[in-house]
C-alpha positions as CSV (number, residue, x, y, z in Angstrom):
1,M,125.0,-85.9,80.1
2,P,123.8,-88.4,77.9
3,T,126.1,-90.5,75.6
4,R,125.4,-91.7,72.1
5,S,125.2,-95.3,71.8
6,R,124.5,-98.0,69.3
7,P,122.9,-101.3,69.9
8,S,125.4,-104.3,70.7
9,Y,124.8,-107.5,68.7
10,A,127.6,-109.6,70.6
11,S,129.9,-109.4,73.6
12,S,132.8,-106.8,72.9
13,F,135.5,-109.5,73.3
14,R,135.0,-113.0,71.9
15,R,136.5,-116.2,73.3
16,G,136.4,-119.9,72.4
17,L,136.6,-119.5,68.7
18,T,136.2,-122.5,66.9
19,N,138.8,-124.7,65.7
20,T,137.8,-124.1,62.1
21,A,139.8,-120.7,62.2
22,E,143.1,-122.8,62.5
23,T,142.7,-124.2,59.0
24,R,140.7,-121.5,57.3
25,R,142.9,-119.6,54.9
26,I,141.5,-116.3,54.0
27,D,142.7,-113.3,51.6
28,W,141.7,-109.8,52.6
29,F,140.2,-107.4,50.0
30,V,139.8,-103.6,51.0
31,A,138.6,-100.6,49.7
32,A,138.7,-97.1,50.8
33,A,136.2,-94.3,49.8
34,F,136.6,-90.8,51.4
35,S,135.0,-87.1,51.1
36,G,136.2,-84.0,52.9
37,K,133.7,-81.8,54.4
38,G,132.6,-79.3,51.9
39,H,134.1,-81.2,48.9
40,K,132.2,-82.9,46.1
41,F,132.6,-86.7,46.5
42,D,134.1,-88.2,43.3
43,R,133.6,-91.9,42.8
44,K,136.7,-92.3,40.5
45,K,139.3,-90.0,42.7
46,N,138.0,-90.6,46.0
47,V,138.4,-94.5,45.7
48,Y,141.1,-96.5,46.6
49,N,141.5,-100.5,46.1
50,F,143.9,-103.2,48.2
51,N,144.6,-106.9,47.7
52,S,146.2,-108.5,50.3
53,S,147.3,-111.2,48.3
54,T,149.2,-109.1,45.6
55,Q,150.2,-105.7,47.0
56,H,151.0,-102.7,49.3
57,P,149.2,-99.2,49.1
58,P,150.7,-96.3,47.6
59,R,151.6,-93.2,49.2
60,P,150.4,-91.4,51.2
61,Q,148.9,-94.2,53.4
62,E,152.3,-95.7,53.4
63,S,154.3,-92.4,53.7
64,S,157.3,-92.1,55.7
65,D,157.1,-88.4,55.5
66,T,154.6,-88.2,58.3
67,K,153.4,-84.6,58.1
68,V,152.3,-85.2,54.6
69,P,151.2,-81.9,53.1
70,G,147.6,-81.5,52.7
71,A,148.1,-81.4,48.7
72,K,149.6,-85.3,48.7
73,R,146.8,-86.5,51.2
74,P,143.7,-88.4,50.2
75,D,140.9,-85.8,50.0
76,S,139.2,-86.9,53.2
77,G,139.9,-83.7,55.3
78,Q,140.4,-84.1,58.9
79,D,139.9,-88.0,58.6
80,A,142.8,-90.4,57.7
81,Y,143.1,-94.3,57.0
82,F,145.7,-96.6,56.3
83,I,145.7,-100.2,54.8
84,S,149.0,-102.2,54.6
85,K,150.3,-105.7,54.6
86,V,152.1,-106.9,57.3
87,G,155.7,-107.5,56.0
88,G,156.8,-111.3,55.9
89,S,153.2,-112.4,56.5
90,E,149.8,-113.0,54.9
91,A,148.4,-110.6,57.6
92,V,146.9,-107.2,56.8
93,A,146.3,-104.4,58.9
94,F,144.0,-101.1,58.4
95,G,142.3,-98.2,60.2
96,V,140.5,-95.2,60.2
97,A,141.2,-92.2,62.4
98,D,138.7,-89.0,62.8
99,G,141.0,-85.8,63.8
100,V,139.1,-84.1,66.3
101,G,138.0,-80.6,65.2
102,G,137.9,-78.9,68.2
103,W,141.8,-78.2,68.1
104,E,141.2,-75.6,65.4
105,G,140.0,-73.3,68.2
106,S,143.6,-73.7,69.4
107,G,145.2,-72.8,65.9
108,I,146.1,-76.5,65.4
109,D,145.0,-78.5,62.3
110,P,143.8,-81.9,63.4
111,A,144.4,-83.5,60.2
112,D,148.4,-83.3,61.0
113,F,147.8,-85.9,63.6
114,A,145.1,-88.1,62.1
115,H,147.2,-88.6,58.8
116,G,150.5,-88.7,60.7
117,F,149.1,-91.5,63.2
118,C,147.9,-93.5,60.1
119,N,151.3,-93.1,58.4
120,Y,153.1,-94.3,61.2
121,M,150.9,-97.3,61.7
122,A,151.2,-98.3,58.2
123,E,155.1,-97.9,58.2
124,S,155.4,-99.8,61.2
125,V,153.5,-102.9,59.8
126,R,155.1,-102.7,56.4
127,E,158.4,-102.9,58.2
128,S,157.8,-105.7,60.3
129,K,159.3,-109.1,59.8
130,S,156.2,-111.1,60.7
131,S,152.7,-110.7,62.2
132,E,153.9,-112.7,65.3
133,G,153.1,-110.7,68.4
134,L,151.3,-107.9,66.5
135,T,148.0,-106.9,68.1
136,A,145.3,-104.0,67.2
137,R,146.0,-102.2,70.4
138,G,149.7,-102.7,70.2
139,L,149.6,-101.2,66.7
140,M,147.6,-98.3,68.0
141,E,149.9,-97.8,70.7
142,T,153.3,-97.9,68.5
143,G,151.5,-95.3,66.0
144,Y,150.4,-93.0,69.3
145,K,154.0,-93.1,70.4
146,K,155.5,-92.4,67.0
147,I,153.1,-89.3,66.4
148,T,153.6,-87.6,70.0
149,S,157.3,-87.8,69.5
150,D,156.9,-86.4,66.1
151,K,158.3,-82.7,66.6
152,S,156.5,-81.6,63.7
153,I,153.2,-82.2,65.2
154,I,152.7,-79.5,68.1
155,G,149.2,-81.0,69.1
156,G,146.1,-82.5,68.0
157,G,144.0,-85.7,68.8
158,S,141.7,-88.2,66.8
159,T,139.6,-91.1,67.5
160,A,140.9,-94.4,66.2
161,C,139.6,-97.9,65.0
162,V,142.4,-100.3,64.2
163,A,142.4,-103.8,63.0
164,V,144.7,-106.7,62.1
165,G,143.3,-109.4,60.1
166,R,145.2,-112.8,59.7
167,E,145.0,-115.6,57.0
168,N,143.2,-117.8,59.4
169,G,140.1,-115.3,59.6
170,I,140.9,-114.2,62.8
171,L,140.4,-110.4,63.0
172,E,141.2,-108.2,66.0
173,V,139.9,-104.8,66.4
174,A,140.6,-102.2,68.7
175,N,138.3,-99.0,68.8
176,L,138.9,-95.9,70.6
177,G,135.9,-93.4,70.2
178,D,133.0,-93.0,68.0
179,S,134.5,-94.3,64.7
180,G,133.6,-97.9,64.5
181,F,132.7,-100.9,62.5
182,I,129.7,-103.1,61.5
183,H,130.3,-107.0,60.6
184,L,127.7,-108.3,58.1
185,R,127.5,-111.8,57.1
186,A,124.9,-113.6,55.0
187,N,122.6,-110.5,54.7
188,A,122.4,-110.0,58.4
189,V,124.3,-107.8,60.9
190,H,126.7,-110.0,63.1
191,Q,128.0,-107.8,65.0
192,L,128.4,-103.8,65.7
193,S,130.9,-101.6,67.8
194,E,129.9,-99.6,70.5
195,P,131.2,-96.0,70.6
196,Q,133.0,-94.6,73.7
197,T,132.1,-91.4,74.8
198,H,132.6,-89.2,77.9
199,A,129.5,-87.1,77.3
200,F,127.1,-86.5,74.2
201,N,129.3,-85.9,71.0
202,T,132.5,-86.0,73.0
203,P,134.3,-89.2,72.0
204,Y,137.4,-90.9,73.6
205,Q,140.4,-89.6,71.7
206,L,144.0,-89.9,71.4
207,S,145.8,-86.5,71.8
208,L,149.0,-84.7,71.9
209,I,148.3,-81.6,74.2
210,P,151.1,-78.7,74.0
211,Q,152.8,-77.4,77.0
212,K,151.0,-74.3,76.9
213,L,147.4,-75.7,77.1
214,R,148.7,-78.1,79.9
215,A,149.6,-75.0,81.9
216,Q,146.5,-73.3,81.3
217,A,144.5,-76.2,82.2
218,A,146.6,-76.5,85.4
219,V,145.5,-72.8,86.4
220,F,142.1,-72.5,85.0
221,G,140.9,-76.2,84.6
222,G,139.5,-78.0,82.0
223,G,141.5,-78.6,78.9
224,P,141.7,-81.2,76.0
225,L,140.6,-84.8,76.7
226,H,143.4,-87.1,76.9
227,D,142.4,-90.9,76.5
228,L,145.3,-93.9,75.6
229,P,145.4,-96.9,73.3
230,K,144.8,-98.9,76.7
231,D,141.3,-97.5,76.8
232,A,140.5,-98.9,73.5
233,T,137.5,-101.5,73.4
234,L,139.3,-105.0,71.7
235,T,137.0,-107.2,69.8
236,Q,138.2,-110.5,68.0
237,L,136.1,-111.6,65.3
238,D,135.9,-115.2,63.6
239,V,135.6,-113.8,60.0
240,K,134.3,-116.4,57.1
241,H,134.4,-116.4,53.5
242,G,131.8,-113.7,52.1
243,D,131.8,-111.7,55.3
244,V,131.8,-107.9,54.9
245,L,132.9,-105.6,57.4
246,V,132.5,-101.9,57.4
247,F,134.8,-99.6,59.1
248,A,134.2,-95.9,59.2
249,T,134.5,-92.4,61.0
250,D,131.4,-90.8,62.5
251,G,130.8,-88.9,59.5
252,V,128.9,-91.9,58.4
253,W,127.5,-93.1,61.8
254,D,126.0,-89.7,62.5
255,N,124.1,-89.8,59.3
256,T,123.4,-93.4,58.7
257,G,122.3,-96.3,60.8
258,A,123.2,-100.1,60.8
259,Q,120.3,-101.1,58.9
260,D,121.1,-98.4,56.3
261,I,124.6,-99.8,55.9
262,L,123.0,-103.3,55.5
263,K,120.5,-102.5,52.7
264,T,123.4,-101.0,50.9
265,V,125.6,-103.9,51.1
266,S,122.9,-106.2,50.6
267,R,121.9,-104.5,47.3
268,F,125.4,-104.7,45.7
269,M,126.1,-108.5,47.2
270,T,122.9,-109.7,45.9
271,K,122.9,-107.9,42.6
272,F,126.2,-109.6,41.8
273,H,125.2,-112.9,43.3
274,A,128.1,-112.7,46.0
275,W,125.3,-113.6,48.4
276,Q,123.0,-116.1,47.2
277,P,119.6,-117.7,48.4
278,M,120.0,-120.9,50.5
279,P,116.5,-122.6,50.9
280,P,114.7,-122.4,53.0
281,Q,115.3,-118.8,54.3
282,G,119.1,-118.5,54.5
283,M,122.0,-117.0,52.3
284,K,125.2,-118.4,51.4
285,S,128.3,-116.8,49.9
286,S,129.4,-117.8,46.4
287,A,132.4,-119.1,44.9
288,R,132.4,-116.1,42.4
289,L,133.5,-113.8,45.0
290,H,137.3,-114.5,43.7
291,E,136.1,-112.9,40.5
292,L,133.9,-110.0,42.1
293,V,136.9,-108.5,44.1
294,Q,139.2,-108.0,41.1
295,P,139.4,-104.5,39.2
296,G,136.8,-104.5,36.3
297,F,135.0,-107.5,37.1
298,T,132.4,-106.2,34.7
299,E,132.7,-104.0,31.6
300,Q,130.2,-101.8,33.1
301,H,132.5,-101.4,36.2
302,N,135.9,-100.8,34.5
303,G,138.7,-100.5,37.4
304,H,136.2,-101.0,40.3
305,T,136.1,-104.0,42.6
306,L,132.7,-105.1,44.2
307,Q,134.3,-103.7,47.7
308,S,135.1,-100.3,46.0
309,L,131.4,-100.0,44.4
310,I,130.0,-100.7,48.2
311,A,132.6,-98.2,49.9
312,A,131.6,-95.3,47.5
313,A,127.8,-96.2,47.7
314,I,127.8,-95.8,51.5
315,T,130.2,-92.9,51.3
316,A,127.8,-91.3,48.7
317,E,124.8,-92.1,51.0
318,A,126.4,-90.8,54.3
319,K,127.3,-87.6,52.2
320,S,123.9,-87.2,50.9
321,A,122.3,-87.6,54.2
322,S,124.8,-85.4,56.0
323,M,123.6,-82.3,53.8
324,N,120.0,-83.5,53.6
325,T,117.9,-80.9,56.1
326,K,114.9,-83.0,56.5
327,R,116.5,-86.6,57.0
328,N,117.3,-87.2,60.6
329,G,120.0,-89.4,61.2
330,P,121.2,-90.9,64.3
331,F,123.1,-87.9,65.3
332,A,119.9,-85.9,64.7
333,K,117.2,-88.3,66.7
334,E,119.7,-88.0,69.7
335,V,119.8,-84.2,69.9
336,Q,116.0,-84.2,69.5
337,K,115.9,-86.8,72.2
338,Y,118.0,-85.0,75.0
339,Y,118.1,-81.6,73.7
340,P,114.5,-80.7,72.3
341,E,115.1,-77.2,72.8
342,E,117.8,-77.0,70.2
343,R,115.2,-77.9,67.6
344,Y,118.1,-79.6,65.4
345,S,116.9,-81.5,62.3
346,G,118.7,-83.0,59.4
347,G,122.1,-84.5,58.7
348,K,125.5,-83.4,60.3
349,V,127.9,-82.3,58.0
350,D,131.2,-83.8,58.3
351,D,134.3,-85.1,56.9
352,I,133.7,-89.1,55.6
353,C,135.9,-92.1,55.7
354,V,134.8,-95.7,54.8
355,L,136.8,-99.0,54.5
356,V,134.9,-101.9,53.3
357,V,136.6,-105.2,54.0
358,M,135.8,-108.4,52.2
359,A,137.1,-112.1,53.2
360,V,137.4,-114.5,50.6
361,R,138.8,-118.1,50.7
362,K,142.0,-118.4,49.5
363,K,142.6,-120.2,46.1
364,E,144.1,-123.6,46.1
365,R,147.1,-123.4,44.1
């Protein structure tokens, strides 16, 4: 069976990062936008802003009640996210998880696993006394151990893309499955994650398999997939002032490509002069970014930040593309290539969750 892939712009794990990272001081500004499958996207209610220099996220992303009732969750369906400052440090951790819908056939809501998994990771970093020793894969491992030990979760599974960003601009990412990220710098794609799949439309996934299903698999064969945090791909990024990163579940990647996302991000970054022309053909990041990442940076966008406007725009575009029966996105093109007999066309309706991360040079006090 063929596997889905996206072009790789750099090695999966970078070494030999420059010494400039040791002296760089970065604040991380993150916005989330999300929309559950079958629900209308609301640009006011379905957006959340986070500022690493001033705040922790509110519940439910930090909830200690792991199996958060659906009514208290963000309207992201089986997709989930978390954003949290690492207690006692200037580091921040965040990530997305996509509950695997196939569990519904076994009478299990995968949203419980995905949301609980993210809540446990947020809780873990929030209670940390420092960021020393904290890694993206280690955080994924902690969340996975806690969710699989939670007696209220009977089963389920999800993909995961988890990151830890430090004040020196170093961002470590652990990605398992077909959620992923894109790193943009000065109006260009700097790096793009590669999805992990066992087969077409069959991503790597963390899972909790009930004993009954294990017994059935032992007798009849098959059974749910069971990957582990150690299988995640690690990426280390040297992030600079003005860089933009987009983390998203496959509701985005199945319907929009890297160039679509670059075009959306560039539209906003250039409109508000966050990226500015630098002769002869380059772009540079503006010192105005400190203003643009704050809520209500213009009267027209009261309450919004530049990163939340971008997150909302990407979510809206993916939502529209998913319901467009004539626009063939990455998923449709793969089906047409490998399974032409299916006569598949148009978008792929799914839950959508997006995090837009902006790196901004820390202001000197």
